[in-house]
Backbone as JSON, one array per atom type, in Angstrom:
{
  "sequence": "MPIKTYFNQDCKQCPRLADFLGDVKHKYPDYHAQPVAPFGDPKARLLVVGLAPGMHGANATGRPFTGDYAGLLLYQALYDFGYSNQLQSTSLADGLSLNNCRITNAVKCLPPQNKPTGDEIKQCNPYLAAEIKTLPPQSVILALGNIAHQAVLRAYGLKTSAAKFGHHVSFSLPDGNTLVSSYHCSRYNVQTKRLSMAMLANVFATIQTVLSASD",
  "N": [[85.34, 90.49, 84.69], [82.36, 91.28, 86.47], [82.4, 92.95, 89.66], [80.4, 92.13, 91.38], [80.24, 89.44, 91.21], [82.05, 88.35, 92.96], [81.81, 89.67, 95.35], [79.74, 90.81, 97.95], [77.96, 93.39, 99.01], [75.92, 93.44, 100.84], [76.17, 91.27, 102.47], [75.52, 89.25, 105.27], [76.25, 86.94, 106.53], [77.73, 86.16, 108.7], [76.82, 86.28, 111.86], [78.01, 87.39, 114.22], [79.86, 89.25, 113.22], [78.19, 90.9, 111.7], [76.56, 92.0, 113.7], [78.5, 93.32, 115.19], [79.42, 95.24, 113.34], [77.12, 96.76, 113.15], [77.04, 97.9, 115.71], [79.41, 99.39, 115.6], [78.8, 101.21, 113.57], [76.82, 102.65, 114.82], [78.28, 103.9, 116.81], [80.21, 105.26, 115.34], [79.01, 107.1, 113.14], [79.8, 108.16, 110.66], [81.49, 106.32, 109.57], [82.34, 103.74, 107.18], [81.7, 101.01, 107.8], [80.69, 98.5, 106.82], [80.76, 95.48, 104.78], [83.91, 95.46, 103.11], [84.78, 96.31, 99.9], [86.84, 94.75, 97.34], [89.62, 96.49, 95.86], [90.91, 98.14, 93.04], [92.58, 97.33, 89.93], [90.5, 95.7, 87.68], [91.48, 93.81, 85.91], [93.82, 92.92, 86.88], [97.03, 91.33, 87.37], [98.26, 90.96, 89.71], [97.23, 90.12, 92.82], [96.64, 91.29, 95.94], [96.3, 90.04, 99.13], [94.91, 90.73, 102.15], [94.26, 90.52, 105.73], [91.79, 91.44, 107.16], [89.45, 94.23, 107.24], [90.65, 97.17, 108.94], [89.76, 98.78, 112.02], [89.87, 101.71, 112.14], [90.75, 102.18, 109.66], [90.3, 100.7, 106.73], [87.69, 99.94, 107.45], [86.65, 102.35, 108.19], [87.03, 104.02, 105.95], [86.25, 102.56, 103.73], [87.88, 101.42, 101.84], [90.4, 99.04, 101.1], [93.2, 98.9, 103.3], [93.39, 101.64, 103.64], [93.83, 104.74, 105.14], [94.95, 103.98, 107.56], [97.7, 102.81, 109.65], [98.65, 100.37, 108.65], [98.55, 100.53, 105.92], [100.66, 102.1, 105.11], [103.33, 101.08, 104.46], [102.57, 99.22, 102.51], [101.27, 100.69, 100.41], [103.36, 102.38, 99.76], [105.21, 100.57, 98.69], [103.7, 99.64, 96.52], [103.56, 101.96, 95.03], [106.31, 102.46, 94.57], [106.95, 100.33, 92.91], [105.46, 100.73, 90.7], [102.72, 100.14, 90.65], [100.83, 101.81, 91.73], [99.51, 105.14, 91.48], [100.02, 106.97, 93.41], [101.75, 107.76, 96.45], [100.63, 107.51, 98.98], [97.63, 106.36, 100.61], [94.76, 107.75, 101.57], [92.02, 108.41, 101.61], [88.78, 107.83, 100.04], [88.5, 109.83, 98.25], [90.97, 110.64, 97.37], [92.14, 110.37, 94.9], [93.69, 108.2, 94.21], [94.78, 105.46, 92.22], [95.07, 102.1, 91.02], [97.25, 100.09, 89.04], [97.32, 97.12, 87.26], [97.08, 95.75, 89.62], [95.24, 94.54, 92.41], [93.58, 94.87, 95.51], [92.45, 92.93, 98.19], [90.65, 91.25, 100.87], [90.95, 88.5, 103.16], [88.86, 88.21, 104.93], [85.99, 90.07, 104.69], [84.72, 91.82, 106.41], [85.01, 93.95, 109.29], [86.42, 92.47, 112.12], [85.85, 91.92, 115.67], [88.44, 93.06, 117.82], [90.21, 92.72, 115.75], [90.31, 90.03, 115.08], [89.18, 87.5, 113.37], [87.04, 84.63, 113.64], [87.69, 81.1, 113.12], [85.52, 79.94, 111.77], [84.35, 82.19, 110.61], [86.31, 83.0, 108.82], [86.24, 80.82, 107.1], [83.61, 81.05, 106.19], [83.7, 83.34, 104.64], [85.42, 82.62, 102.67], [84.55, 81.59, 100.1], [84.09, 83.92, 98.59], [86.67, 84.91, 98.19], [87.73, 82.77, 96.76], [86.16, 82.9, 94.44], [87.0, 85.36, 93.48], [89.69, 84.9, 92.9], [89.44, 83.24, 90.74], [88.93, 85.02, 88.73], [91.31, 86.04, 87.94], [93.85, 86.74, 85.49], [95.73, 84.32, 83.48], [98.71, 82.93, 84.95], [99.14, 84.67, 87.13], [100.02, 86.52, 90.15], [99.6, 86.01, 93.59], [99.72, 87.82, 96.43], [100.06, 87.14, 99.72], [99.41, 88.61, 102.75], [100.5, 87.87, 105.7], [99.85, 85.02, 107.85], [97.18, 84.1, 108.09], [95.92, 85.11, 105.8], [97.49, 83.77, 103.93], [96.79, 81.06, 104.46], [94.11, 81.25, 103.83], [94.15, 81.64, 101.08], [95.18, 79.18, 100.22], [93.06, 77.54, 101.06], [91.07, 78.53, 99.4], [91.81, 77.41, 97.05], [91.22, 74.84, 97.51], [93.12, 73.41, 98.81], [95.02, 71.77, 101.4], [96.12, 73.32, 104.43], [98.61, 72.48, 105.07], [99.87, 72.14, 102.7], [101.53, 74.15, 101.89], [103.77, 75.7, 103.82], [103.58, 78.67, 105.75], [105.73, 81.43, 105.31], [107.93, 84.22, 105.45], [108.54, 85.93, 102.45], [108.36, 83.7, 100.8], [107.72, 81.56, 98.08], [105.16, 79.81, 96.25], [104.01, 77.44, 93.97], [100.9, 77.41, 92.48], [98.02, 75.28, 91.74], [96.76, 76.12, 89.34], [98.63, 77.43, 87.85], [99.17, 79.94, 88.76], [101.07, 81.98, 91.1], [101.76, 81.88, 94.52], [102.89, 84.22, 96.75], [104.19, 84.9, 99.85], [104.15, 87.08, 102.71], [105.2, 88.71, 105.74], [102.66, 90.42, 107.54], [101.92, 93.86, 107.0], [101.53, 95.28, 109.43], [101.22, 97.67, 112.15], [102.38, 96.64, 114.48], [104.17, 94.64, 113.53], [105.94, 96.2, 112.06], [106.94, 98.02, 113.95], [108.2, 96.3, 115.72], [110.18, 95.49, 114.16], [109.95, 93.21, 112.69], [109.12, 93.3, 110.13], [110.33, 95.27, 107.52], [110.62, 98.19, 105.34], [112.5, 97.63, 103.4], [112.51, 94.82, 103.42], [109.91, 94.28, 102.52], [110.09, 95.43, 100.03], [111.86, 93.7, 98.79], [110.25, 91.47, 98.54], [108.39, 92.41, 96.69], [110.09, 92.79, 94.55], [110.64, 90.16, 93.86], [108.06, 89.38, 93.09], [107.77, 90.99, 90.84], [109.69, 89.86, 89.19], [108.62, 87.29, 88.79], [106.22, 87.89, 87.42], [107.23, 89.17, 85.16], [108.58, 87.11, 83.92], [106.62, 85.66, 82.71], [105.49, 87.28, 80.84]],
  "CA": [[84.16, 89.97, 85.39], [81.84, 92.29, 87.41], [82.77, 92.72, 91.05], [79.31, 91.5, 92.1], [80.41, 87.99, 91.17], [82.9, 87.9, 94.06], [81.66, 90.53, 96.53], [78.35, 91.12, 98.27], [77.92, 94.49, 99.98], [74.86, 93.22, 101.82], [76.39, 89.98, 103.14], [75.4, 89.2, 106.73], [76.3, 85.51, 106.84], [78.39, 85.95, 109.99], [76.04, 87.09, 112.8], [78.85, 88.16, 115.15], [80.43, 90.37, 112.49], [77.1, 91.8, 111.34], [76.17, 92.71, 114.92], [79.59, 94.22, 115.56], [79.4, 96.38, 112.42], [76.0, 97.61, 113.56], [77.48, 98.66, 116.89], [80.43, 100.36, 115.16], [78.11, 102.27, 112.82], [76.12, 103.49, 115.8], [79.3, 104.69, 117.53], [80.89, 106.11, 114.35], [78.04, 107.21, 112.04], [80.44, 108.52, 109.39], [82.33, 105.23, 109.08], [81.76, 102.83, 106.18], [81.11, 99.98, 108.68], [80.05, 97.47, 106.03], [81.8, 94.73, 104.08], [84.77, 96.33, 102.3], [84.97, 95.75, 98.56], [88.18, 94.77, 96.76], [89.92, 97.77, 95.2], [92.02, 98.16, 92.09], [92.43, 97.01, 88.52], [89.74, 94.45, 87.52], [92.23, 92.87, 85.08], [95.15, 92.83, 87.5], [97.73, 90.05, 87.51], [98.72, 90.89, 91.09], [96.17, 90.23, 93.82], [97.16, 91.39, 97.31], [95.28, 89.56, 100.07], [95.14, 91.05, 103.55], [93.47, 89.75, 106.69], [90.44, 91.98, 107.31], [89.5, 95.69, 107.4], [91.0, 97.72, 110.24], [88.72, 99.62, 112.61], [89.93, 103.11, 111.74], [91.3, 102.23, 108.31], [89.35, 100.29, 105.7], [86.33, 99.96, 107.98], [86.21, 103.75, 108.22], [87.07, 104.66, 104.63], [85.62, 101.74, 102.71], [88.86, 100.95, 100.87], [91.42, 98.25, 101.79], [94.49, 99.47, 103.72], [93.32, 103.09, 103.45], [93.56, 105.56, 106.3], [95.57, 103.52, 108.8], [99.14, 102.54, 109.6], [98.96, 99.16, 107.88], [98.67, 100.84, 104.51], [101.82, 102.96, 104.8], [104.35, 100.32, 103.74], [102.01, 98.57, 101.33], [101.08, 101.64, 99.3], [104.67, 102.86, 99.32], [105.75, 99.53, 97.82], [102.92, 99.65, 95.28], [104.0, 103.15, 94.28], [107.71, 102.29, 94.15], [107.05, 99.32, 91.86], [104.66, 101.14, 89.55], [101.33, 99.67, 90.69], [99.97, 102.88, 92.22], [99.87, 106.49, 91.01], [100.29, 107.82, 94.56], [102.54, 107.14, 97.52], [99.81, 107.25, 100.16], [96.19, 106.16, 100.45], [94.18, 108.39, 102.75], [90.56, 108.45, 101.57], [88.23, 107.46, 98.74], [88.54, 110.99, 97.37], [92.36, 111.11, 97.22], [92.58, 110.25, 93.5], [94.59, 107.07, 94.01], [94.33, 104.35, 91.38], [96.04, 101.01, 90.9], [97.43, 99.52, 87.71], [97.76, 95.73, 87.28], [97.06, 95.28, 91.01], [93.99, 94.68, 93.14], [93.73, 94.53, 96.92], [91.26, 92.35, 98.79], [90.89, 90.71, 102.2], [90.44, 87.16, 103.42], [87.57, 88.47, 105.58], [85.59, 91.38, 104.16], [84.14, 92.65, 107.47], [85.81, 94.21, 110.49], [86.14, 91.58, 113.25], [86.25, 92.45, 116.98], [89.86, 92.89, 118.15], [90.92, 92.34, 114.52], [90.51, 88.59, 115.1], [88.04, 86.7, 112.92], [87.06, 83.23, 114.06], [87.93, 80.16, 112.03], [84.29, 79.79, 111.0], [84.14, 83.42, 109.82], [87.26, 82.94, 107.71], [85.7, 79.82, 106.17], [82.36, 81.57, 105.6], [84.03, 84.37, 103.66], [86.37, 82.1, 101.7], [84.05, 81.48, 98.72], [84.28, 85.19, 97.88], [88.07, 84.95, 97.76], [87.89, 81.74, 95.72], [85.55, 83.42, 93.22], [87.83, 86.45, 92.97], [90.9, 84.31, 92.34], [89.1, 82.68, 89.43], [88.87, 86.09, 87.73], [92.67, 86.47, 87.61], [94.41, 86.25, 84.23], [96.7, 83.24, 83.65], [100.06, 83.21, 85.47], [99.09, 85.82, 88.03], [100.66, 86.37, 91.45], [98.79, 86.35, 94.75], [100.55, 88.18, 97.58], [99.34, 86.96, 100.98], [100.02, 89.35, 103.85], [100.24, 87.21, 106.96], [99.54, 83.59, 107.8], [95.75, 83.86, 107.88], [95.69, 85.33, 104.37], [98.17, 82.66, 103.26], [95.95, 79.87, 104.6], [92.84, 81.5, 103.12], [94.4, 81.41, 99.65], [95.26, 77.73, 100.04], [91.7, 77.02, 101.2], [90.33, 78.94, 98.2], [92.21, 76.47, 96.01], [90.87, 73.49, 97.93], [94.34, 72.77, 99.31], [95.22, 71.73, 102.84], [97.07, 74.34, 104.87], [99.94, 71.86, 105.12], [100.42, 72.07, 101.35], [102.59, 75.15, 101.79], [103.97, 76.36, 105.11], [103.76, 80.11, 105.66], [107.02, 82.01, 105.63], [108.13, 85.51, 104.79], [109.25, 85.92, 101.17], [108.36, 82.32, 100.31], [106.84, 81.4, 96.93], [104.56, 78.48, 96.09], [103.3, 77.32, 92.7], [99.52, 76.98, 92.68], [97.61, 74.3, 90.73], [96.31, 76.7, 88.08], [99.73, 78.15, 87.21], [99.46, 81.17, 89.49], [102.1, 81.85, 92.14], [101.5, 82.48, 95.83], [104.05, 84.79, 97.44], [103.73, 85.29, 101.19], [104.94, 88.08, 103.43], [104.66, 89.17, 107.01], [101.69, 91.49, 107.38], [102.52, 95.19, 107.22], [100.85, 95.89, 110.57], [102.04, 98.55, 112.99], [103.15, 95.81, 115.4], [105.29, 94.0, 112.82], [106.9, 97.23, 111.66], [107.59, 98.58, 115.14], [109.07, 95.28, 116.31], [111.19, 95.24, 113.12], [109.74, 91.93, 112.02], [109.01, 93.66, 108.72], [110.82, 96.61, 107.17], [110.34, 98.57, 103.96], [113.44, 96.9, 102.54], [112.05, 93.44, 103.33], [108.73, 94.25, 101.66], [110.55, 95.74, 98.67], [112.44, 92.45, 98.25], [109.11, 90.63, 98.15], [107.84, 92.97, 95.45], [111.05, 92.53, 93.48], [110.37, 88.78, 93.45], [106.79, 89.4, 92.35], [108.03, 91.6, 89.53], [110.44, 88.86, 88.42], [107.68, 86.23, 88.4], [105.3, 88.42, 86.41], [107.98, 89.48, 83.95], [108.97, 85.84, 83.3], [105.49, 85.12, 81.95], [104.98, 88.29, 79.9]],
  "C": [[83.67, 90.99, 86.41], [82.16, 91.92, 88.85], [81.66, 92.0, 91.81], [79.41, 89.97, 92.09], [81.26, 87.49, 92.33], [82.84, 88.81, 95.29], [80.19, 90.86, 96.71], [78.3, 92.16, 99.38], [76.93, 94.23, 101.11], [75.02, 91.9, 102.6], [76.3, 90.12, 104.66], [75.43, 87.74, 107.19], [76.96, 85.21, 108.18], [77.72, 86.84, 111.03], [76.9, 87.95, 113.73], [79.4, 89.4, 114.46], [79.35, 91.38, 112.11], [76.66, 92.64, 112.54], [77.24, 93.73, 115.32], [79.62, 95.45, 114.64], [78.24, 97.32, 112.73], [76.35, 98.47, 114.75], [78.48, 99.74, 116.5], [79.77, 101.52, 114.43], [77.36, 103.2, 113.74], [77.1, 104.42, 116.51], [79.99, 105.68, 116.6], [80.0, 106.23, 113.11], [78.66, 107.5, 110.68], [81.3, 107.4, 108.81], [81.58, 104.38, 108.05], [81.02, 101.7, 106.9], [80.2, 99.0, 107.94], [81.14, 96.57, 105.46], [82.59, 95.66, 103.15], [85.09, 95.64, 100.98], [86.45, 95.7, 98.17], [88.37, 96.07, 95.98], [91.08, 97.6, 94.24], [91.61, 97.78, 90.7], [91.66, 95.7, 88.36], [90.46, 93.4, 86.68], [93.63, 92.61, 85.62], [95.71, 91.42, 87.5], [98.38, 89.93, 88.89], [97.54, 91.12, 92.01], [96.81, 90.21, 95.19], [96.03, 91.01, 98.27], [95.69, 89.89, 101.5], [94.27, 90.2, 104.45], [92.02, 90.21, 106.71], [90.55, 93.5, 107.43], [89.89, 96.09, 108.82], [89.94, 98.69, 110.72], [88.72, 101.05, 112.06], [90.6, 103.29, 110.37], [90.23, 101.91, 107.3], [87.91, 100.31, 106.2], [85.77, 101.37, 108.02], [86.06, 104.33, 106.81], [86.35, 103.88, 103.55], [86.57, 101.26, 101.64], [89.98, 100.21, 101.59], [92.71, 99.03, 102.07], [94.53, 101.0, 103.54], [92.97, 103.81, 104.74], [94.14, 105.06, 107.6], [97.03, 103.14, 108.57], [99.49, 101.38, 108.69], [99.15, 99.44, 106.4], [99.94, 101.59, 104.13], [102.87, 102.22, 103.98], [103.8, 99.73, 102.45], [101.88, 99.55, 100.18], [102.39, 102.26, 98.85], [105.29, 101.86, 98.36], [105.01, 99.51, 96.48], [103.32, 100.83, 94.4], [105.42, 102.95, 93.73], [107.84, 101.32, 92.98], [106.06, 99.55, 90.72], [103.22, 100.66, 89.52], [100.34, 100.76, 91.1], [100.45, 104.23, 91.68], [100.2, 107.44, 92.15], [100.99, 107.04, 95.66], [101.68, 106.74, 98.71], [98.34, 107.11, 99.79], [95.5, 106.65, 101.7], [92.65, 108.37, 102.78], [90.07, 108.06, 100.18], [88.35, 108.6, 97.74], [89.96, 111.47, 97.08], [92.91, 110.95, 95.8], [93.49, 109.07, 93.23], [93.96, 106.02, 93.09], [95.45, 103.33, 91.27], [96.07, 100.48, 89.48], [98.01, 98.11, 87.84], [97.84, 95.16, 88.7], [95.67, 95.5, 91.59], [94.23, 94.22, 94.57], [92.4, 94.03, 97.46], [91.61, 91.85, 100.18], [90.32, 89.3, 102.33], [89.07, 87.21, 104.07], [87.17, 89.89, 105.24], [85.05, 92.33, 105.21], [85.11, 92.82, 108.63], [85.44, 93.23, 111.59], [86.52, 92.25, 114.58], [87.71, 92.1, 117.28], [90.71, 92.45, 116.94], [91.18, 90.84, 114.44], [89.25, 87.85, 114.65], [88.15, 85.28, 113.45], [87.34, 82.35, 112.84], [86.7, 79.99, 111.15], [84.03, 81.01, 110.12], [85.08, 83.46, 108.62], [86.75, 81.96, 106.65], [84.46, 80.35, 105.45], [82.64, 82.57, 104.49], [84.89, 83.82, 102.51], [85.83, 81.93, 100.28], [84.17, 82.77, 97.92], [85.71, 85.3, 97.35], [88.3, 83.95, 96.63], [87.32, 82.23, 94.39], [86.4, 84.54, 92.62], [89.09, 85.92, 92.31], [90.63, 83.76, 90.94], [89.01, 83.74, 88.34], [90.27, 86.53, 87.28], [93.09, 85.95, 86.24], [95.4, 85.12, 84.49], [98.05, 83.76, 84.15], [100.11, 84.52, 86.26], [99.85, 85.5, 89.32], [99.68, 86.8, 92.53], [99.74, 86.61, 95.91], [99.7, 88.08, 98.84], [100.09, 87.67, 102.09], [99.62, 88.7, 105.18], [99.76, 85.78, 106.78], [98.07, 83.3, 107.52], [95.39, 84.06, 106.41], [96.3, 84.19, 103.55], [97.31, 81.4, 103.29], [94.63, 80.03, 103.86], [93.01, 81.27, 101.62], [94.47, 79.91, 99.37], [93.87, 77.1, 100.11], [90.88, 77.33, 99.95], [90.64, 78.02, 97.02], [91.83, 75.03, 96.35], [92.05, 72.7, 98.44], [94.34, 72.74, 100.84], [96.25, 72.79, 103.23], [98.49, 73.79, 104.96], [100.6, 71.78, 103.75], [101.57, 73.05, 101.16], [102.69, 75.89, 103.11], [104.2, 77.84, 104.91], [105.18, 80.5, 106.05], [107.18, 83.32, 104.9], [108.99, 85.34, 103.54], [109.44, 84.48, 100.65], [107.33, 82.21, 99.18], [106.35, 79.96, 96.82], [103.78, 78.45, 94.78], [101.92, 76.72, 92.93], [99.05, 76.1, 91.52], [97.23, 74.88, 89.38], [97.4, 77.49, 87.35], [100.02, 79.5, 87.83], [100.52, 80.91, 90.55], [101.66, 82.56, 93.4], [102.83, 82.94, 96.42], [103.56, 85.32, 98.78], [104.7, 86.24, 101.86], [104.36, 88.28, 104.82], [103.69, 90.32, 106.73], [102.33, 92.83, 107.73], [101.78, 95.95, 108.32], [101.81, 96.79, 111.35], [102.94, 97.72, 113.91], [104.37, 95.21, 114.71], [106.36, 95.01, 112.41], [107.66, 97.75, 112.88], [108.5, 97.58, 115.83], [110.16, 94.84, 115.33], [111.1, 93.84, 112.52], [109.65, 92.13, 110.51], [109.5, 95.08, 108.53], [110.45, 96.92, 105.72], [111.25, 97.81, 103.01], [113.0, 95.45, 102.35], [110.84, 93.33, 102.4], [109.12, 94.55, 100.21], [111.17, 94.5, 98.02], [111.34, 91.5, 97.79], [108.54, 91.12, 96.82], [108.8, 92.78, 94.27], [110.88, 91.1, 92.96], [109.09, 88.69, 92.64], [106.99, 89.94, 90.95], [108.77, 90.6, 88.62], [109.52, 87.75, 87.91], [106.75, 86.7, 87.29], [106.02, 88.67, 85.09], [108.35, 88.19, 83.19], [107.87, 85.27, 82.42], [104.86, 86.13, 81.01], [105.1, 87.82, 78.46]]
}
């Protein structure tokens, strides 16, 4: 399914975010500073859902988790488990490609202080819901952090109480897909040792097991 069915580069439905991106573009003319499109294999059975673009990462480069600290652990795990052809993601021109994996965000635009409002998360949720519908049967959705976890549940029309967020916790979704949640691979979580490479690798090992069981 074409990406235009679940992403709109010109979306300005959230006035606060649209105004903020305008200010960022003025301050950093070379930055992408627009909604950030999902990236990866259009036929992927693994969809990674983050929170939102980072100021000097995806917001700058135009690709999720690219160019900032948050992408270090994620892309290493993707490489280690065969989803990526490269260990690091630095720019759109670095030659990186993903196989059987796509990365998206619960909120497609950079929010001030990296904190979208509840209304902004809800406003962007139909894009995530539409993207989930493009997944092949028995896919896995990896939610990085509680906000992404709740956004996936909302995309399914489920209450957030349907599945409590927890690191390395799996939940069977109504359409046969599986939600696997993890602490977000942010600099803060890594530096405070809330999340380590070994912990994230264990999550990916579980994902691999789930996908292999339905091959």
